[in-house]
N, C-alpha and C positions, 0 to 999 in steps of 0.2 A: 174344339176337341183336338184338332191336329196340333195346335200350339201346346196344349196340355200334355199330349203324348211326347211331343218333341222336347218339352221342358223336362219332363220326368226322366226320360232316357239320358238327356244331357247331364242332369243333376247326378244320376246314378254313376255315370262314367266319371264325372269330375270327383265324385265321392271316392271312387276307387283310386284315383290319382292322389287325392289327399291322404288316403290311408297308406299308400306306398311311400309318400314323403315322410309320413309320421313313423313308419316302421324302419326306414333307413335305406342305406345304399343298395343292398342286395335286392330289395323289393322295388326300388326305383328302376334298377336295371331290368328286373324281371317284368315290370309293368310295361316299360318302353319296348322291350323285346316282344312281348305278347301282342301289343298293338301293331308293331311293325310286321310281325308274322302274319297276323290277320289281314293287314293291308296287302302284303305280298301275295297272299292266297287270292284276294279279290282281283289284284292286278293280273295274275296268271289266268284266272277264270274269265276276266273280261276279254283278254286276247284269245283264249280258247273258244269263247263264244263267237269270236270273229273269224274262226277257222285257223288260228295260228297257235301252235303249241310252243310257248316260250320255254327255253331250256331251264328246267328247274334247278339243276346242279349249279349252273353259273349264277342264276338269279338269287338263290338262297345262300350259296356259299359266299359270294362277294358281298351281299347285303349284310351278312353276319360279321364279316371281317371289317367292313367299313363302319358298321354301327358301333362296334366295341373298340374302335381304334384309340379311345382314351386310355386303354389299358397298357399300351406300349408306346408312349410318347417319346421315350428316349432311344428307341430302336432306329438307328439311322437307315437301316435297310428296309424299313417298313413300307415306305412309298414305292420302292423298286419291287418289293415282293408283291404288293397289291397290283402293280402295273403288269408284272409278269403273269400273275394269276388271272387277270382280265384277258390277256392275250392267250393264256393257256386254255381258256374257255373256248376260244376260236378253234384251237386244235381239237378239243373234245367234240366240237360240232362235226368232226369227220365221221363220227359214229352214225350220223343220220344220212339218209339218202338225199341227193341233190333235189329230188322232187318235193321234199318236205321243207324246203327253204331254210337250210341250216344257218346260213349267214344272217338272215333276218331274225331267226330265233335267238341267235347269239346277241345280235345288236339290241333287241328288245329286252333281253335278260340283263345286259350290261346297263341299259338305260334305266330299267326298273330298279336294279341294285343301287345305282347312283342316286336315284330319286328317293327311294324308300329305305335305303340303308345309310348311304353317305350323309345325306341331308339331315335326317333325324339324329345321326351321330353327334351333331353339334349340340343337341340338347344334353347329351351325356357328358360331352366335353365341358359344357357350361356348368353343369351341376358338380362334376368332380373337380373342376378347375378352381372352385372357390373353397378355400380351406375351412372357413367358418361355416359350419353346417346350417345354423339358423339363417344366415345371410344367403346361402345357396338355395335354401327352400324358398325364401322370399323372392329371389331373382327368378327361380323357376316358375313360381306362381304368376309373376308379372309377365313372363315370356308367354306362358300358356294363356294368360289373361288377354294378351293381344288378340289371339285367335278367338277366344270365347266371347269377349266383349264386342269385337268387330263383327263376328258372325251374327250375334244376337241383335245388335243395333241395325245391321244391314237388313236383316229379315224384318224387324219391326218397323223401321222407317220406310223400307222399300215397299212393304205390303200396305202400309197406311198412307204414305204420302208420295210413293213413287209414281212418276208420270213420264219420265224420259228414259228410254231403254239404254242400257249400258252393254255394249258389245253383244247385240241380240243374236248374231250368227253363232256365238259360243254358248251363251246362256240367256235365253229369251226372258226369263223371269227377273233378271237383275236390272236395277235402275241406277241412274246417276245419284239420285237422292240417297239410296242405300249405300252406295259406294263412298260417298262423302262422309256419311255417318260412320262407316267402317274405318275411315282414316282419322277422323277427328277424335273419337272417343278413346281409342288405344293410345294416340299421341298424348292426350291429356293424362291418361292413366299412368303411362310410363314416365312421362316428363315430370309429374308431380311426386311419384312414389319411389322411383329408382334411386334418387339421391339419398333417400332414407335407408334403403337397403345397402347401398354401396356409397359411403361418404366421399370416396375419391371422385365420384361422378357428379359434376355440376349440373344445374338445371338446363343450361343450353344444350349440352351433350345429351342429356336424358331426353329432351324433347326431340332432338334429331334422331336418336335411336328409336324412340317411340314412333315417329313418323315413318322412317324407313322400314321398321318392322311391320307397321300397318300396311305399307305398300306391298311388302313381301307376302303378307297374308292374303291380300286381294289377288295378287298374281298367282299364288298357290291354288286358290279356289278356282281361278279361271283355267289353270293348267289341267286340273282334274276334270273340269267341265269339258274342255277340249277333247280329252281322252274319251270321255263318255260319248260325245258326239261322234267321234271317229269310229267307235265300235258299235254305235247305235243302241245305247241303253240309257235309261233315265237315272238309275241309281247304281252304285257299284256293288251293292248287296242288300240284304234285308236284316242284318243283325241288330241294328239299332232302330227301334220304332220311331218314326217321325223324322229320321235323318237319312236312313237308307243303310249303307254299309260303313265300315270303319274308315275307308278312304273318303267317303263323303263327310265324315266328321273331322278327320285330321288333315284334310287337304290344305286348309289355310294356315296350318301350323308348320308344315314341312320346311318352308324356307325361313321361317321366323327365327329359329334357333341359330342359323348360320349368320344372320344379320346381327343379332344381339351379341353373340360370342365374338364375331370378328371386330365389331366396333369397340366392345369392351377391351379386347386384346390390343387394338391399336392405341387405345387410351391408357393402357397399362393399369386397368382398373380391376383385373382379376387377381 
């Protein structure tokens, strides 16, 4: 029953993503922005439950600026402006009393914006960086597929064949068997299909991208698990039946876009 609910909610979410890709650029931006906004809300609520009020102005403001940085790639001052904005958030923390731990609130806001704004921003850089829209859609599907396929195989293999715990202090339910499946399947997926979407990419590079993207997905999953252990919760939210919150669903994707975009950029394949 749990697997059926998990599958149904996952399919519904993926269906919305496919619809956004079909409808075009504005809807892709809107879908990513909505998912990031929900994840930021969960991040804020997680720390609030732990007794820390993360600075919402810095968290949401920086996350939005970093998420949509594809829109101003030719602005040479963009990096400096964002750095100043991050430090300006520290100045804004002066409005809080020292007893409310303003420096910690700023630091957690900065970290959350980087994690949930800057990192997902690579997905939009990747999508908008490929001029041919059908190819951009294919690459986006493969990138998201790293997370979806890896998560699915890790869950199925781990629950059926898992015997050896994988970092139990962070995530007691994860196993080495599931982790290996989460590495092999996405590596094969990207290694075999990416050259069809981007002819400039050969199979050796595609397999390397697939493997490193799969590693990034596993790390992303563990990072979110670490956060949940730190604040003492099982799930980041309850929005997605069978998964928990939006953060629980997108955690393994957060770092994947950065790996795919960066390696394709180094290979001049964008």
